[in-house]
C-alpha atoms as a printed R data frame, in Angstrom:
   type eleno elety resid chain resno       x       y      z
1  ATOM     1    CA   MET     A     1 143.374 158.815 77.109
2  ATOM     2    CA   ALA     A     2 141.644 157.492 73.784
3  ATOM     3    CA   GLY     A     3 145.198 157.358 71.975
4  ATOM     4    CA   ALA     A     4 146.876 155.241 74.573
5  ATOM     5    CA   PRO     A     5 145.598 151.522 73.877
6  ATOM     6    CA   SER     A     6 146.867 152.273 70.103
7  ATOM     7    CA   CYS     A     7 150.114 153.568 71.327
8  ATOM     8    CA   GLU     A     8 150.656 150.669 73.396
9  ATOM     9    CA   ILE     A     9 149.705 148.071 70.322
10 ATOM    10    CA   ASP     A    10 152.062 150.348 68.123
11 ATOM    11    CA   MET     A    11 155.075 150.011 70.724
12 ATOM    12    CA   ALA     A    12 154.144 146.197 71.315
13 ATOM    13    CA   GLU     A    13 154.409 146.224 67.433
14 ATOM    14    CA   GLN     A    14 157.723 147.730 67.327
15 ATOM    15    CA   VAL     A    15 159.243 145.756 70.031
16 ATOM    16    CA   ALA     A    16 158.203 142.784 68.242
17 ATOM    17    CA   ARG     A    17 159.726 144.075 65.124
18 ATOM    18    CA   ILE     A    18 162.639 144.656 67.106
19 ATOM    19    CA   LEU     A    19 163.247 141.447 68.312
20 ATOM    20    CA   ARG     A    20 162.391 139.326 64.979
21 ATOM    21    CA   SER     A    21 165.398 141.647 63.333
22 ATOM    22    CA   ILE     A    22 168.029 140.904 66.041
23 ATOM    23    CA   GLU     A    23 166.894 137.024 65.834
24 ATOM    24    CA   GLU     A    24 167.300 137.356 61.937
25 ATOM    25    CA   SER     A    25 170.663 139.007 62.811
26 ATOM    26    CA   GLN     A    26 171.861 136.190 65.070
27 ATOM    27    CA   THR     A    27 170.592 133.626 62.771
28 ATOM    28    CA   PHE     A    28 172.630 135.677 59.853
29 ATOM    29    CA   SER     A    29 175.834 135.501 62.212
30 ATOM    30    CA   ALA     A    30 175.675 131.624 62.750
31 ATOM    31    CA   GLU     A    31 175.361 130.855 59.091
32 ATOM    32    CA   GLN     A    32 178.002 133.244 57.952
33 ATOM    33    CA   ARG     A    33 180.332 131.815 61.037
34 ATOM    34    CA   LYS     A    34 179.318 128.244 59.500
35 ATOM    35    CA   LEU     A    35 179.993 129.447 56.054
36 ATOM    36    CA   THR     A    36 183.380 130.713 57.105
37 ATOM    37    CA   ALA     A    37 184.568 127.515 58.908
38 ATOM    38    CA   GLU     A    38 183.594 125.786 55.567
39 ATOM    39    CA   ALA     A    39 185.241 127.825 53.343
40 ATOM    40    CA   ALA     A    40 188.323 127.769 55.789
41 ATOM    41    CA   LYS     A    41 188.252 123.502 55.594
42 ATOM    42    CA   LEU     A    42 188.280 123.751 52.129
43 ATOM    43    CA   ASP     A    43 191.507 125.729 51.822
44 ATOM    44    CA   ARG     A    44 192.973 123.647 54.431
45 ATOM    45    CA   ASP     A    45 191.839 120.617 52.008
46 ATOM    46    CA   ARG     A    46 193.341 122.410 49.120
47 ATOM    47    CA   ALA     A    47 196.474 123.087 50.614
48 ATOM    48    CA   LEU     A    48 196.981 119.215 51.709
49 ATOM    49    CA   ALA     A    49 195.937 118.062 48.340
50 ATOM    50    CA   PRO     A    50 199.501 117.803 47.058
51 ATOM    51    CA   TRP     A    51 200.782 115.754 49.628
52 ATOM    52    CA   GLN     A    52 197.805 113.516 49.390
53 ATOM    53    CA   ILE     A    53 199.011 112.472 46.345
54 ATOM    54    CA   VAL     A    54 202.811 112.655 46.997
55 ATOM    55    CA   ALA     A    55 201.911 110.115 50.069
56 ATOM    56    CA   ALA     A    56 199.749 107.863 47.637
57 ATOM    57    CA   SER     A    57 202.784 108.144 45.268
58 ATOM    58    CA   VAL     A    58 205.030 106.970 48.041
59 ATOM    59    CA   ALA     A    59 202.577 103.643 49.022
60 ATOM    60    CA   ALA     A    60 201.856 102.766 45.712
61 ATOM    61    CA   THR     A    61 205.600 102.752 45.189
62 ATOM    62    CA   ALA     A    62 206.631 100.730 47.954
63 ATOM    63    CA   ALA     A    63 204.049  98.339 47.223
64 ATOM    64    CA   LEU     A    64 205.279  98.103 43.664
65 ATOM    65    CA   ILE     A    65 208.829  97.250 44.986
66 ATOM    66    CA   ALA     A    66 207.793  94.757 47.678
67 ATOM    67    CA   GLY     A    67 205.706  93.169 45.057
68 ATOM    68    CA   THR     A    68 209.113  92.749 42.858
69 ATOM    69    CA   ALA     A    69 211.100  91.961 45.765
70 ATOM    70    CA   ALA     A    70 208.687  88.740 46.134
71 ATOM    71    CA   VAL     A    71 208.592  87.590 42.871
72 ATOM    72    CA   VAL     A    72 212.205  87.831 42.315
73 ATOM    73    CA   LYS     A    73 212.711  85.690 45.675
74 ATOM    74    CA   LEU     A    74 210.267  83.419 44.261
75 ATOM    75    CA   PHE     A    75 211.658  82.928 41.012
76 ATOM    76    CA   LEU     A    76 215.453  83.480 41.660
77 ATOM    77    CA   PRO     A    77 215.829  82.022 44.672
């Protein structure tokens, strides 16, 4: 019977160690999910980057054409 309290302490330590291990695993999994989502966002942004350049170019061209038309209308009635 003298060894029983020691056994209970060892078991309590093991349970605490297991609970810490589970918590660390959950934390690691959450961080991994966050990093995966961030990587997916970066991939999406990289795929859309050429289209952003095209859209900006179209807008700039439209602005230049509109500006040219305004100048022509102003000086050549």
